[in-house]
C-alpha positions as CSV (number, residue, x, y, z in Angstrom):
1,X,0.0,0.0,0.0
2,X,2.9,2.6,0.8
3,X,4.6,1.8,-2.5
4,X,1.1,2.3,-4.2
5,X,0.6,5.6,-2.8
6,X,4.3,6.9,-3.7
7,X,3.8,5.7,-7.0
8,X,0.6,7.9,-7.4
9,X,2.3,10.7,-5.8
10,X,5.2,10.5,-8.4
11,X,2.9,9.9,-11.1
12,X,0.9,13.2,-10.5
13,X,3.9,15.2,-10.1
14,X,6.3,13.8,-12.6
15,X,4.2,12.2,-15.6
16,X,7.6,10.7,-16.8
17,X,7.1,8.3,-13.9
18,X,3.4,7.3,-14.5
19,X,4.5,3.8,-15.4
20,X,6.6,3.2,-12.1
21,X,6.9,-0.5,-11.4
22,X,8.7,-0.6,-8.2
23,X,10.1,1.7,-5.8
24,X,13.3,-0.5,-4.7
25,X,14.5,1.4,-1.8
26,X,14.8,4.9,-0.2
27,X,17.8,6.1,1.6
28,X,19.9,9.2,2.8
29,X,23.4,9.6,0.7
30,X,24.8,12.1,3.2
31,X,22.5,14.9,3.2
32,X,21.0,13.9,-0.1
33,X,17.7,11.7,-0.4
34,X,18.1,8.8,-2.8
35,X,15.5,6.4,-4.3
36,X,15.8,3.6,-6.7
37,X,13.1,3.4,-9.1
38,X,12.3,1.2,-11.6
39,X,9.7,2.0,-14.6
40,X,9.0,1.3,-18.3
41,X,10.8,4.8,-19.1
42,X,13.2,5.1,-16.3
43,X,15.7,2.9,-14.4
44,X,17.7,4.7,-11.9
45,X,18.1,7.0,-8.9
46,X,15.5,9.6,-8.2
47,X,16.7,12.5,-6.0
48,X,15.2,15.8,-4.5
49,X,11.6,16.3,-3.8
50,X,10.5,12.8,-5.1
51,X,12.9,11.0,-2.7
52,X,11.9,13.1,0.0
53,X,8.3,12.7,-0.4
54,X,8.9,9.1,-0.7
55,X,10.7,8.8,2.4
56,X,8.2,11.2,4.4
57,X,5.0,9.3,3.2
58,X,6.8,5.9,3.8
59,X,7.8,7.2,7.4
60,X,4.2,8.7,8.1
61,X,2.8,5.0,7.2
62,X,5.1,3.2,9.3
63,X,4.6,5.5,12.2
64,X,0.7,5.3,11.9
65,X,1.2,1.4,11.5
66,X,3.3,1.3,14.6
67,X,0.5,3.5,16.6
68,X,-2.1,1.3,15.3
69,X,-0.1,-1.9,16.5
70,X,0.7,-0.3,20.0
71,X,-3.1,0.4,20.7
72,X,-4.1,-3.1,19.5
73,X,-1.7,-4.8,21.7
74,X,-2.5,-2.4,24.7
75,X,-6.0,-3.2,24.4
76,X,-5.5,-7.0,24.0
77,X,-3.2,-6.9,27.1
78,X,-6.0,-5.2,29.2
79,X,-8.4,-7.7,28.4
80,X,-6.0,-10.6,28.8
81,X,-5.3,-9.5,32.4
82,X,-8.8,-9.1,33.3
83,X,-9.6,-12.5,32.3
84,X,-6.7,-14.2,34.0
85,X,-7.4,-16.7,36.7
86,X,-5.4,-16.4,39.8
87,X,-3.6,-19.4,39.5
88,X,-2.8,-19.1,35.9
89,X,-1.6,-15.6,36.6
90,X,0.6,-16.7,39.3
91,X,2.1,-19.7,36.9
92,X,2.9,-17.0,34.3
93,X,4.7,-14.9,37.0
94,X,6.6,-17.8,38.1
95,X,7.6,-18.2,34.4
96,X,6.2,-21.9,33.8
97,X,6.3,-22.8,30.3
98,X,3.2,-23.8,28.1
99,X,3.5,-27.5,28.9
100,X,3.6,-26.8,32.8
101,X,0.5,-24.5,32.5
102,X,-1.7,-27.1,30.6
103,X,-0.4,-30.0,32.6
104,X,-2.8,-30.0,35.7
105,X,-5.7,-28.7,33.5
106,X,-5.7,-31.7,31.7
107,X,-5.9,-33.6,35.0
108,X,-9.0,-31.4,35.9
109,X,-10.7,-32.0,32.8
110,X,-10.1,-35.9,33.1
111,X,-11.4,-35.8,36.8
112,X,-14.5,-33.7,35.9
113,X,-15.4,-36.0,33.0
114,X,-15.7,-39.1,35.3
115,X,-19.2,-40.4,35.4
116,X,-18.7,-43.5,37.6
117,X,-19.7,-43.9,41.3
118,X,-18.3,-46.1,44.4
119,X,-20.7,-48.9,45.3
120,X,-23.4,-47.9,47.6
121,X,-22.7,-49.8,50.8
122,X,-19.6,-51.5,52.3
123,X,-21.0,-55.1,51.4
124,X,-21.3,-54.2,47.6
125,X,-17.9,-52.4,47.6
126,X,-16.5,-55.5,49.3
127,X,-17.9,-57.9,46.6
128,X,-16.7,-55.5,44.1
129,X,-13.0,-55.6,45.4
130,X,-13.1,-59.3,45.8
131,X,-14.2,-59.9,42.2
132,X,-11.5,-57.5,40.9
133,X,-8.8,-59.4,42.8
134,X,-10.1,-62.7,41.8
135,X,-10.7,-62.0,38.1
136,X,-6.9,-60.2,37.9
137,X,-7.8,-58.5,34.5
138,X,-4.9,-57.0,32.6
139,X,-5.6,-54.1,30.3
140,X,-3.8,-53.8,27.0
141,X,-2.6,-57.4,27.2
142,X,-4.0,-58.0,23.6
143,X,-2.0,-54.9,22.4
144,X,1.3,-55.4,24.1
145,X,1.4,-59.2,24.2
146,X,2.1,-61.3,27.4
147,X,4.6,-60.5,30.3
148,X,7.9,-61.9,29.4
149,X,9.9,-63.6,32.5
150,X,12.5,-60.8,32.6
151,X,10.0,-57.8,31.8
152,X,10.2,-55.1,34.4
153,X,7.0,-55.1,36.7
154,X,6.1,-51.7,38.1
155,X,3.9,-51.8,41.2
156,X,2.7,-48.6,42.6
157,X,1.1,-48.3,46.1
158,X,-1.8,-46.0,45.8
159,X,-4.1,-44.3,48.5
160,X,-6.1,-41.1,47.7
161,X,-3.8,-38.6,46.1
162,X,-5.2,-38.4,42.3
163,X,-3.2,-35.5,41.3
164,X,0.0,-36.9,42.5
165,X,-1.0,-40.1,40.6
166,X,-1.9,-38.2,37.5
167,X,1.7,-36.5,37.4
168,X,3.4,-40.0,37.8
169,X,1.2,-41.8,35.2
170,X,2.2,-38.9,32.6
171,X,5.6,-39.1,33.4
172,X,5.4,-43.0,33.2
173,X,3.9,-42.4,29.7
174,X,7.1,-40.4,28.4
175,X,9.5,-43.1,29.4
176,X,11.4,-45.0,26.8
177,X,10.5,-48.6,26.6
178,X,7.5,-48.4,28.9
179,X,5.4,-50.5,26.7
180,X,7.7,-53.5,27.6
181,X,6.5,-53.3,31.2
182,X,3.5,-54.3,33.5
183,X,2.1,-51.7,35.6
184,X,0.4,-52.9,38.8
185,X,-1.7,-50.4,40.9
186,X,-2.2,-51.5,44.3
187,X,-5.0,-49.7,46.0
188,X,-6.2,-49.3,49.8
189,X,-9.0,-46.9,48.8
190,X,-11.5,-47.6,45.7
191,X,-12.1,-44.2,44.3
192,X,-14.0,-43.6,40.9
193,X,-11.5,-40.7,40.1
194,X,-8.4,-42.8,40.8
195,X,-9.8,-45.8,38.7
196,X,-10.5,-43.4,35.9
197,X,-7.2,-42.1,35.5
198,X,-5.7,-45.8,35.6
199,X,-8.5,-47.0,33.1
200,X,-7.2,-44.4,30.5
201,X,-3.8,-45.8,30.4
202,X,-2.8,-47.1,26.9
203,X,1.0,-47.3,26.6
204,X,1.6,-50.4,28.2
205,X,-0.1,-53.5,30.2
206,X,-1.8,-52.4,33.4
207,X,-3.9,-54.1,36.2
208,X,-5.3,-52.9,39.5
209,X,-5.3,-54.7,42.9
210,X,-6.9,-53.7,46.0
211,X,-5.9,-54.4,49.7
212,X,-8.6,-56.4,51.3
213,X,-8.1,-55.2,54.9
214,X,-8.5,-51.7,54.3
215,X,-9.8,-49.1,56.4
216,X,-12.3,-48.3,53.8
217,X,-13.7,-51.8,54.1
218,X,-13.5,-51.9,58.0
219,X,-14.3,-48.3,59.1
220,X,-15.4,-49.1,62.6
221,X,-13.5,-52.5,63.4
222,X,-10.2,-53.6,63.3
223,X,-7.9,-53.3,61.2
224,X,-9.6,-49.9,61.0
225,X,-10.5,-47.9,64.1
226,X,-12.7,-49.7,66.2
227,X,-14.5,-47.4,68.8
228,X,-13.7,-49.9,71.5
229,X,-10.0,-49.6,70.9
230,X,-7.7,-47.3,73.2
231,X,-6.9,-44.0,72.3
232,X,-3.6,-43.5,71.1
233,X,-2.3,-41.2,74.3
234,X,-4.2,-43.0,77.0
235,X,-2.1,-44.2,80.0
236,X,-1.8,-48.0,80.0
237,X,-2.9,-48.1,83.5
238,X,-6.1,-46.1,82.7
239,X,-6.7,-48.3,79.7
240,X,-6.4,-51.6,81.6
241,X,-9.0,-49.9,84.2
242,X,-11.3,-49.1,81.1
243,X,-10.9,-52.4,79.6
244,X,-10.3,-51.2,75.9
245,X,-9.6,-53.8,73.3
246,X,-5.7,-53.4,73.2
247,X,-5.1,-52.2,76.7
248,X,-2.2,-54.6,77.3
249,X,-0.3,-53.7,74.0
250,X,0.8,-50.3,73.8
251,X,3.9,-49.6,71.7
252,X,7.4,-49.2,73.2
253,X,6.8,-45.6,73.7
254,X,3.5,-46.3,75.6
255,X,1.1,-45.3,72.8
256,X,-1.9,-47.3,71.2
257,X,-2.3,-48.1,67.4
258,X,-3.5,-45.6,64.8
259,X,-5.2,-47.3,62.3
260,X,-4.4,-44.6,59.4
261,X,-0.6,-45.1,60.4
262,X,-0.6,-49.2,60.5
263,X,-2.5,-49.3,57.2
264,X,0.7,-48.2,55.3
265,X,2.8,-51.1,56.4
266,X,0.2,-53.7,56.1
267,X,-0.8,-52.5,52.5
268,X,3.1,-52.6,51.4
269,X,3.6,-56.2,52.9
270,X,0.1,-57.2,51.2
271,X,1.0,-55.9,48.0
272,X,4.5,-57.4,47.6
273,X,3.4,-60.8,48.8
274,X,0.3,-60.8,46.4
275,X,2.4,-59.6,43.6
276,X,5.0,-62.3,43.9
277,X,2.9,-65.2,44.9
278,X,-0.6,-64.2,44.3
279,X,-1.0,-63.0,40.7
280,X,-1.2,-65.3,37.8
281,X,0.6,-63.2,35.4
282,X,3.9,-62.9,37.7
283,X,3.9,-66.6,39.0
284,X,6.7,-67.2,36.6
285,X,8.4,-64.0,36.7
286,X,12.2,-63.6,37.7
287,X,12.8,-60.1,36.5
288,X,13.2,-56.7,38.0
289,X,10.4,-55.3,40.4
290,X,10.4,-51.8,40.6
291,X,8.3,-50.3,43.8
292,X,6.7,-47.0,43.5
293,X,4.3,-44.8,45.3
294,X,1.6,-42.5,44.1
295,X,3.7,-39.3,44.8
296,X,6.8,-40.2,42.8
297,X,7.7,-39.0,39.3
298,X,10.1,-40.8,36.9
299,X,12.7,-39.6,34.5
300,X,12.3,-40.6,30.7
301,X,15.6,-42.8,30.8
302,X,14.5,-44.6,34.2
303,X,14.3,-47.9,32.4
304,X,17.3,-47.4,30.6
305,X,19.3,-46.6,33.6
306,X,17.7,-49.7,35.3
307,X,18.7,-52.0,32.6
308,X,22.5,-50.6,32.6
309,X,22.6,-50.8,36.4
310,X,21.4,-54.6,36.1
311,X,24.1,-55.5,33.8
312,X,26.7,-53.6,35.7
313,X,25.6,-55.6,38.7
314,X,26.9,-58.6,37.3
315,X,30.6,-57.8,36.8
316,X,30.9,-55.0,39.6
317,X,28.9,-55.8,42.3
318,X,27.2,-59.3,42.3
319,X,26.8,-58.9,46.2
320,X,24.1,-56.1,45.6
321,X,20.4,-57.3,45.9
322,X,18.6,-53.9,45.6
323,X,19.0,-51.2,43.1
324,X,17.8,-47.7,43.9
325,X,16.7,-45.3,41.1
326,X,15.9,-42.5,43.5
327,X,17.7,-40.4,46.2
328,X,16.5,-37.3,48.4
329,X,19.2,-35.0,47.0
330,X,18.5,-31.0,47.3
331,X,20.1,-30.1,44.1
332,X,20.7,-31.7,40.9
333,X,23.7,-31.9,39.0
334,X,23.5,-34.3,35.9
335,X,26.3,-32.9,34.2
336,X,28.6,-34.4,36.7
337,X,26.8,-37.3,38.2
338,X,24.6,-38.8,35.4
339,X,26.8,-41.7,34.8
340,X,28.0,-42.4,38.5
341,X,26.7,-45.3,40.4
342,X,27.1,-45.5,44.0
343,X,27.7,-48.9,46.1
344,X,26.5,-48.6,49.7
345,X,24.7,-50.5,52.5
346,X,21.0,-50.1,52.0
347,X,19.6,-47.4,54.6
348,X,15.8,-47.3,55.0
349,X,15.8,-43.1,55.1
350,X,18.0,-42.8,52.0
351,X,17.3,-45.7,49.6
352,X,13.6,-46.4,49.9
353,X,12.4,-44.6,46.8
354,X,12.6,-46.4,43.5
355,X,13.8,-49.7,45.0
356,X,14.2,-52.4,42.6
357,X,13.9,-55.8,44.1
358,X,13.6,-59.6,42.3
359,X,12.3,-62.9,43.5
360,X,15.7,-64.0,44.8
361,X,15.8,-61.4,47.3
362,X,12.0,-61.3,48.2
363,X,12.1,-65.2,49.1
364,X,14.9,-64.0,51.4
365,X,12.8,-61.3,53.0
366,X,9.6,-63.6,53.2
367,X,11.4,-66.0,55.4
368,X,12.2,-63.2,57.7
369,X,8.3,-62.5,58.3
370,X,8.3,-62.7,61.9
371,X,10.9,-60.2,62.2
372,X,9.1,-57.9,59.7
373,X,5.7,-58.5,61.3
374,X,6.7,-58.3,65.0
375,X,9.1,-55.2,64.9
376,X,7.6,-52.3,66.7
377,X,7.6,-49.5,63.8
378,X,4.9,-48.8,61.6
379,X,7.0,-47.8,58.7
380,X,7.7,-50.7,56.2
381,X,11.1,-49.3,55.2
382,X,12.3,-49.3,58.9
383,X,10.9,-52.5,59.5
384,X,13.0,-53.9,56.3
385,X,15.9,-52.3,57.8
386,X,15.4,-54.4,60.9
387,X,15.2,-57.4,58.6
388,X,18.3,-56.6,56.8
389,X,20.2,-56.0,60.2
390,X,18.9,-58.8,62.1
391,X,17.7,-61.6,59.7
392,X,19.2,-61.7,56.5
393,X,22.2,-63.9,55.7
394,X,23.8,-60.6,54.9
395,X,22.7,-56.9,55.2
396,X,21.2,-55.5,52.1
397,X,23.9,-54.0,49.5
398,X,22.2,-51.2,47.2
399,X,23.5,-50.2,43.8
400,X,22.3,-46.4,44.0
401,X,21.9,-44.0,40.9
402,X,23.5,-40.7,42.3
403,X,21.5,-38.6,39.7
404,X,18.2,-39.8,40.5
405,X,15.6,-41.3,38.0
406,X,12.8,-41.3,40.6
407,X,11.8,-38.1,42.2
408,X,9.7,-37.4,45.4
409,X,7.0,-35.0,44.6
410,X,4.5,-35.3,47.6
411,X,4.5,-32.1,49.7
412,X,1.9,-33.8,52.0
413,X,1.2,-37.4,53.3
414,X,1.8,-39.6,56.3
415,X,4.9,-37.9,57.7
416,X,4.5,-34.2,56.2
417,X,1.7,-31.8,56.3
418,X,3.0,-28.9,54.7
419,X,0.7,-25.6,54.6
420,X,0.4,-26.0,50.5
421,X,-0.4,-29.5,49.5
422,X,-0.7,-28.6,46.0
423,X,1.7,-30.9,43.7
424,X,2.1,-28.3,41.0
425,X,5.1,-26.5,42.4
426,X,7.3,-29.6,42.9
427,X,6.0,-31.2,39.7
428,X,7.0,-28.0,37.6
429,X,10.4,-28.0,39.2
430,X,11.1,-31.8,38.4
431,X,9.9,-31.0,35.1
432,X,12.3,-28.1,34.5
433,X,15.1,-30.1,35.8
434,X,14.7,-32.9,33.4
435,X,14.1,-30.3,30.6
436,X,17.5,-28.5,31.4
437,X,19.3,-31.8,31.9
438,X,17.7,-33.8,28.9
439,X,21.2,-34.0,27.2
440,X,22.5,-35.6,30.0
441,X,20.2,-38.3,30.1
442,X,20.7,-41.8,28.5
443,X,24.5,-42.0,29.3
444,X,26.5,-44.4,27.1
445,X,28.0,-46.0,30.0
446,X,28.1,-45.9,33.7
447,X,30.8,-45.9,36.4
448,X,31.0,-47.3,39.8
449,X,32.0,-45.6,43.1
450,X,32.5,-47.6,46.2
451,X,31.4,-45.8,49.4
452,X,33.0,-46.6,52.5
453,X,30.6,-45.4,55.5
454,X,30.9,-46.4,59.2
455,X,28.7,-49.6,59.9
456,X,25.4,-48.6,61.6
457,X,23.4,-50.4,64.3
458,X,20.3,-51.9,64.0
459,X,17.4,-49.3,64.3
460,X,15.3,-48.7,67.2
461,X,11.5,-49.0,66.2
462,X,9.5,-45.7,65.8
463,X,6.4,-47.4,67.5
464,X,3.1,-47.4,66.4
465,X,3.2,-51.4,66.1
466,X,2.5,-53.0,69.4
467,X,-0.8,-54.2,69.1
468,X,-0.5,-58.2,68.6
469,X,-3.4,-57.9,66.2
470,X,-1.5,-56.0,63.7
471,X,1.4,-58.6,64.1
472,X,-1.2,-61.5,63.2
473,X,-2.8,-59.7,60.4
474,X,0.7,-59.1,59.1
475,X,1.8,-62.6,59.4
476,X,-1.6,-63.9,57.7
477,X,-0.6,-62.1,54.6
478,X,2.2,-64.5,53.6
479,X,1.1,-66.5,51.1
480,X,3.5,-69.5,51.8
481,X,1.9,-71.3,54.7
482,X,5.4,-73.1,55.4
483,X,6.9,-69.8,56.8
484,X,6.8,-69.7,60.3
485,X,5.7,-66.0,61.3
486,X,3.9,-66.8,64.6
């Protein structure tokens, strides 16, 4: 349009230029204006008034265009700020990328679209769970084929934090070779929204199992909270006078059981027993079993690193019986540590995330069922530490990825109640760490570093597990009746 107007101006003042075809450019040459013009009757430089007019007109149109764009942009920005939701505004304020902004929006859309309900009463719910556990349906097995004996089985312990679980599932979706695994979700709550998240999985084989002795199924009786049970902080003398159910069996700190804490250890023990010895699909499985929880998040190369560590174990650490893909580091340096593997004595507080075990180790642990089930600690990992120190042929030795491939994203849970229980902040942090370190993932080789640490004593229990009913229930969940757990 600018060239057209300039051409018209030139034609009206200089008839010789009535056939101007193109104005190539205009510039200042010292103090003189020069324009290159092409026409039927003239090819060359135009000077003086015509050039000045062209530049002035061009500048005028550019200036008007800039003003118009500024006004439009200003109005759009005002409308945008008015319509921003607070959480989205905060996300932009924190410089979250587009994938981060949409990550949990997708979760909300899925949850809001669920049109299923939980069975109306406990009897129906119990029957539903029993049927699911009996049928042992495996989704997507026609698409991805049967489980091979050395495939990776990933078992995920799930409670009620759907948003964390969604983040974990989406991270699994992006992992290399995830289609060659079996995902087993183990639940202690039947929840329609959580079930919907799992039923949507289309990238590998998947199944669900449900802990049959959950608080949800036994809300007013053991192993839930029986109204006749002793309150946690009641003194033993008062409990004996009152005659409450477990008056004779407080823990080593004088406290009585709390079902919401004991359930986690029961669920963990049942889950691994059921996976190893109760499922048809895994009865001949001898490969790696990765233990995850709902508030974990995996790196794209976690399976790649797992397989490399398995191969490294054969030559560098045949005595290692646990692989650990997660660590609780506060800062991440993949450039320095992506290839480095550490060999250490397994410590429950450091190496309980992203543990990889196999059937050989499980058979040893299962023989120590009594030590696990009677140890006065409501934590499964501290109980396993006790088994390692007192019952196994040798303490557990771990091969640990120094640069973690499993991350803990849970801000709130059994042991922590933060002010902000939203998973957004930590998930976004992990996403940014993995994005910025993507060129350091999938290393070609791994190197082993032996750590020499002072030997540690067998742990003293944290309590919460003094009730003999918990000991008995724990023992009853061992599938092999030949093991003495009494």
